C-alpha beads as a LAMMPS data file, in Angstrom:
LAMMPS data file: protein, C-alpha beads

174 atoms
173 bonds

1 atom types
1 bond types

-500.0 500.0 xlo xhi
-500.0 500.0 ylo yhi
-500.0 500.0 zlo zhi

Masses

1 110.0

Atoms # bond

1 1 1 -317.576 378.838 -183.418
2 1 1 -315.286 376.784 -181.131
3 1 1 -316.155 373.008 -180.960
4 1 1 -315.235 373.322 -176.996
5 1 1 -318.030 376.231 -176.500
6 1 1 -320.756 373.676 -176.326
7 1 1 -319.498 371.506 -173.171
8 1 1 -318.339 374.950 -171.006
9 1 1 -319.918 375.275 -167.932
10 1 1 -322.688 378.117 -167.840
11 1 1 -321.095 380.715 -165.124
12 1 1 -324.337 380.840 -163.068
13 1 1 -325.062 377.560 -162.569
14 1 1 -324.552 376.524 -159.020
15 1 1 -321.636 374.008 -157.754
16 1 1 -324.235 371.604 -156.543
17 1 1 -325.488 370.983 -160.081
18 1 1 -322.272 370.678 -161.838
19 1 1 -321.016 367.779 -159.254
20 1 1 -320.865 364.139 -161.275
21 1 1 -324.096 361.762 -160.940
22 1 1 -325.012 360.881 -158.806
23 1 1 -325.206 363.537 -156.633
24 1 1 -325.478 364.261 -152.707
25 1 1 -328.022 365.910 -151.457
26 1 1 -329.090 367.185 -147.941
27 1 1 -332.557 368.224 -147.025
28 1 1 -332.714 371.369 -145.408
29 1 1 -333.506 372.005 -141.453
30 1 1 -337.211 372.587 -142.066
31 1 1 -337.206 369.077 -143.989
32 1 1 -335.518 367.317 -141.863
33 1 1 -337.871 368.608 -139.229
34 1 1 -340.616 367.261 -140.660
35 1 1 -339.135 364.082 -141.721
36 1 1 -338.283 363.850 -137.865
37 1 1 -341.828 364.828 -136.819
38 1 1 -342.996 362.365 -139.344
39 1 1 -341.006 359.767 -138.472
40 1 1 -341.977 360.245 -134.670
41 1 1 -345.963 360.190 -135.671
42 1 1 -345.379 356.709 -137.952
43 1 1 -343.833 355.557 -134.534
44 1 1 -345.934 356.348 -131.867
45 1 1 -349.007 355.533 -134.254
46 1 1 -347.632 352.065 -134.583
47 1 1 -347.130 351.703 -130.839
48 1 1 -350.466 352.699 -129.901
49 1 1 -351.962 350.279 -132.788
50 1 1 -350.235 347.434 -130.926
51 1 1 -351.082 348.568 -127.678
52 1 1 -354.611 348.787 -128.512
53 1 1 -354.636 345.054 -130.238
54 1 1 -353.192 343.548 -127.280
55 1 1 -355.706 345.302 -125.309
56 1 1 -358.452 343.587 -128.113
57 1 1 -356.715 340.475 -128.163
58 1 1 -356.733 340.502 -123.908
59 1 1 -360.825 341.528 -123.691
60 1 1 -361.576 338.828 -126.265
61 1 1 -360.079 335.871 -123.371
62 1 1 -361.957 337.638 -120.858
63 1 1 -365.399 337.669 -122.757
64 1 1 -364.427 333.862 -124.010
65 1 1 -363.802 332.739 -120.081
66 1 1 -366.970 334.899 -118.567
67 1 1 -368.975 332.636 -121.230
68 1 1 -367.776 329.933 -120.741
69 1 1 -366.672 329.418 -116.625
70 1 1 -369.088 332.844 -115.581
71 1 1 -371.364 332.487 -113.215
72 1 1 -374.467 335.219 -112.941
73 1 1 -375.921 336.860 -109.820
74 1 1 -378.599 340.031 -109.641
75 1 1 -376.644 343.283 -109.506
76 1 1 -377.788 346.781 -108.501
77 1 1 -377.458 349.803 -110.953
78 1 1 -375.851 352.518 -108.675
79 1 1 -375.863 355.261 -111.562
80 1 1 -376.507 356.088 -115.274
81 1 1 -374.143 358.447 -116.805
82 1 1 -374.546 359.873 -119.920
83 1 1 -371.812 360.734 -121.884
84 1 1 -371.978 363.123 -124.891
85 1 1 -371.090 361.300 -128.598
86 1 1 -370.993 357.802 -127.308
87 1 1 -372.827 354.898 -125.217
88 1 1 -374.133 355.797 -121.710
89 1 1 -371.960 354.527 -118.894
90 1 1 -373.716 352.224 -116.045
91 1 1 -372.298 352.306 -112.571
92 1 1 -373.233 348.844 -110.800
93 1 1 -372.936 346.527 -107.682
94 1 1 -373.152 343.192 -106.947
95 1 1 -372.602 340.790 -103.694
96 1 1 -370.684 337.595 -103.671
97 1 1 -369.615 335.256 -100.497
98 1 1 -370.295 338.245 -99.072
99 1 1 -368.288 340.892 -100.565
100 1 1 -369.561 343.620 -102.503
101 1 1 -368.037 343.854 -106.218
102 1 1 -368.636 346.855 -108.772
103 1 1 -368.574 347.372 -112.387
104 1 1 -368.624 350.316 -114.996
105 1 1 -369.676 349.609 -118.620
106 1 1 -371.045 351.145 -121.768
107 1 1 -374.670 350.596 -122.021
108 1 1 -376.120 349.928 -125.425
109 1 1 -378.864 352.777 -125.991
110 1 1 -381.794 350.420 -126.583
111 1 1 -381.496 349.046 -123.007
112 1 1 -380.606 352.625 -120.883
113 1 1 -384.655 352.894 -120.441
114 1 1 -385.437 349.711 -119.053
115 1 1 -382.518 349.659 -116.563
116 1 1 -383.546 353.330 -115.188
117 1 1 -386.934 351.661 -114.609
118 1 1 -385.989 348.357 -113.004
119 1 1 -382.729 349.682 -111.070
120 1 1 -381.433 345.864 -111.362
121 1 1 -379.008 343.900 -114.069
122 1 1 -377.898 340.465 -114.175
123 1 1 -373.975 340.231 -113.880
124 1 1 -372.116 337.580 -115.055
125 1 1 -368.628 336.973 -112.677
126 1 1 -365.807 334.911 -112.576
127 1 1 -366.453 332.706 -109.197
128 1 1 -362.902 332.484 -108.945
129 1 1 -362.229 336.424 -109.127
130 1 1 -365.544 338.477 -108.998
131 1 1 -363.465 341.362 -109.833
132 1 1 -364.137 340.128 -113.598
133 1 1 -367.585 340.676 -114.467
134 1 1 -370.159 342.056 -116.888
135 1 1 -373.393 342.612 -117.390
136 1 1 -374.989 339.495 -118.890
137 1 1 -377.868 340.971 -120.763
138 1 1 -375.168 342.367 -123.598
139 1 1 -372.176 341.612 -124.665
140 1 1 -369.097 343.682 -125.663
141 1 1 -369.859 344.532 -128.835
142 1 1 -366.569 344.265 -131.861
143 1 1 -367.187 347.180 -133.381
144 1 1 -365.651 348.976 -129.748
145 1 1 -362.612 348.120 -130.556
146 1 1 -362.467 347.526 -133.738
147 1 1 -362.924 350.980 -135.016
148 1 1 -360.167 352.363 -133.040
149 1 1 -357.935 349.809 -134.514
150 1 1 -359.130 350.689 -138.500
151 1 1 -358.584 354.414 -137.273
152 1 1 -354.765 353.808 -136.332
153 1 1 -354.627 351.658 -139.302
154 1 1 -355.866 354.325 -141.632
155 1 1 -353.319 357.121 -139.561
156 1 1 -350.158 354.014 -140.073
157 1 1 -350.836 353.797 -144.004
158 1 1 -350.974 357.444 -144.522
159 1 1 -347.946 358.244 -142.443
160 1 1 -346.244 355.236 -144.125
161 1 1 -347.252 356.946 -147.859
162 1 1 -346.352 360.438 -146.753
163 1 1 -342.920 358.720 -146.138
164 1 1 -342.291 356.564 -149.333
165 1 1 -343.556 359.815 -151.193
166 1 1 -340.507 361.720 -149.494
167 1 1 -338.321 358.691 -150.450
168 1 1 -339.342 358.800 -154.137
169 1 1 -338.639 362.657 -153.871
170 1 1 -335.252 361.976 -152.397
171 1 1 -334.966 359.616 -155.226
172 1 1 -335.839 361.830 -158.044
173 1 1 -333.843 364.836 -156.569
174 1 1 -330.519 362.330 -157.022

Bonds

1 1 1 2
2 1 2 3
3 1 3 4
4 1 4 5
5 1 5 6
6 1 6 7
7 1 7 8
8 1 8 9
9 1 9 10
10 1 10 11
11 1 11 12
12 1 12 13
13 1 13 14
14 1 14 15
15 1 15 16
16 1 16 17
17 1 17 18
18 1 18 19
19 1 19 20
20 1 20 21
21 1 21 22
22 1 22 23
23 1 23 24
24 1 24 25
25 1 25 26
26 1 26 27
27 1 27 28
28 1 28 29
29 1 29 30
30 1 30 31
31 1 31 32
32 1 32 33
33 1 33 34
34 1 34 35
35 1 35 36
36 1 36 37
37 1 37 38
38 1 38 39
39 1 39 40
40 1 40 41
41 1 41 42
42 1 42 43
43 1 43 44
44 1 44 45
45 1 45 46
46 1 46 47
47 1 47 48
48 1 48 49
49 1 49 50
50 1 50 51
51 1 51 52
52 1 52 53
53 1 53 54
54 1 54 55
55 1 55 56
56 1 56 57
57 1 57 58
58 1 58 59
59 1 59 60
60 1 60 61
61 1 61 62
62 1 62 63
63 1 63 64
64 1 64 65
65 1 65 66
66 1 66 67
67 1 67 68
68 1 68 69
69 1 69 70
70 1 70 71
71 1 71 72
72 1 72 73
73 1 73 74
74 1 74 75
75 1 75 76
76 1 76 77
77 1 77 78
78 1 78 79
79 1 79 80
80 1 80 81
81 1 81 82
82 1 82 83
83 1 83 84
84 1 84 85
85 1 85 86
86 1 86 87
87 1 87 88
88 1 88 89
89 1 89 90
90 1 90 91
91 1 91 92
92 1 92 93
93 1 93 94
94 1 94 95
95 1 95 96
96 1 96 97
97 1 97 98
98 1 98 99
99 1 99 100
100 1 100 101
101 1 101 102
102 1 102 103
103 1 103 104
104 1 104 105
105 1 105 106
106 1 106 107
107 1 107 108
108 1 108 109
109 1 109 110
110 1 110 111
111 1 111 112
112 1 112 113
113 1 113 114
114 1 114 115
115 1 115 116
116 1 116 117
117 1 117 118
118 1 118 119
119 1 119 120
120 1 120 121
121 1 121 122
122 1 122 123
123 1 123 124
124 1 124 125
125 1 125 126
126 1 126 127
127 1 127 128
128 1 128 129
129 1 129 130
130 1 130 131
131 1 131 132
132 1 132 133
133 1 133 134
134 1 134 135
135 1 135 136
136 1 136 137
137 1 137 138
138 1 138 139
139 1 139 140
140 1 140 141
141 1 141 142
142 1 142 143
143 1 143 144
144 1 144 145
145 1 145 146
146 1 146 147
147 1 147 148
148 1 148 149
149 1 149 150
150 1 150 151
151 1 151 152
152 1 152 153
153 1 153 154
154 1 154 155
155 1 155 156
156 1 156 157
157 1 157 158
158 1 158 159
159 1 159 160
160 1 160 161
161 1 161 162
162 1 162 163
163 1 163 164
164 1 164 165
165 1 165 166
166 1 166 167
167 1 167 168
168 1 168 169
169 1 169 170
170 1 170 171
171 1 171 172
172 1 172 173
173 1 173 174
């Protein structure tokens, strides 16, 4: 037996496997497309999460200002719209200093029947800008913003995890 026969390459070995380590690898066009789609989804989800968080902060600031500086007036319920799989929406109007202002918000389920019977509600508004208003009988719920934020954070985590898995697979191939 020849002592060099052990180190001779196998005749059917692809040239990529005969190259010295670390090997250069290139993803297939399908894999590259998947990586691009994953990166876009991750980026859009992060942007949407930041936008939603910014909106939640703005709403919390408005709540605080309305609690601190708000005045109250009696408003009239103009319409209660049922929304499938969500809170019903109540539209209302109120008059301040000769001007008529309106609003529309989600109404807690336990208050819907009372609003239908009374056809009125107390509205808290900013005297400097009555267009900023909210029914005084209930507060915005923190859950209305937090559910969307939590859902988007879970998506960011999943997309990030997929990105890490792809990176580790590539490192394994190298």
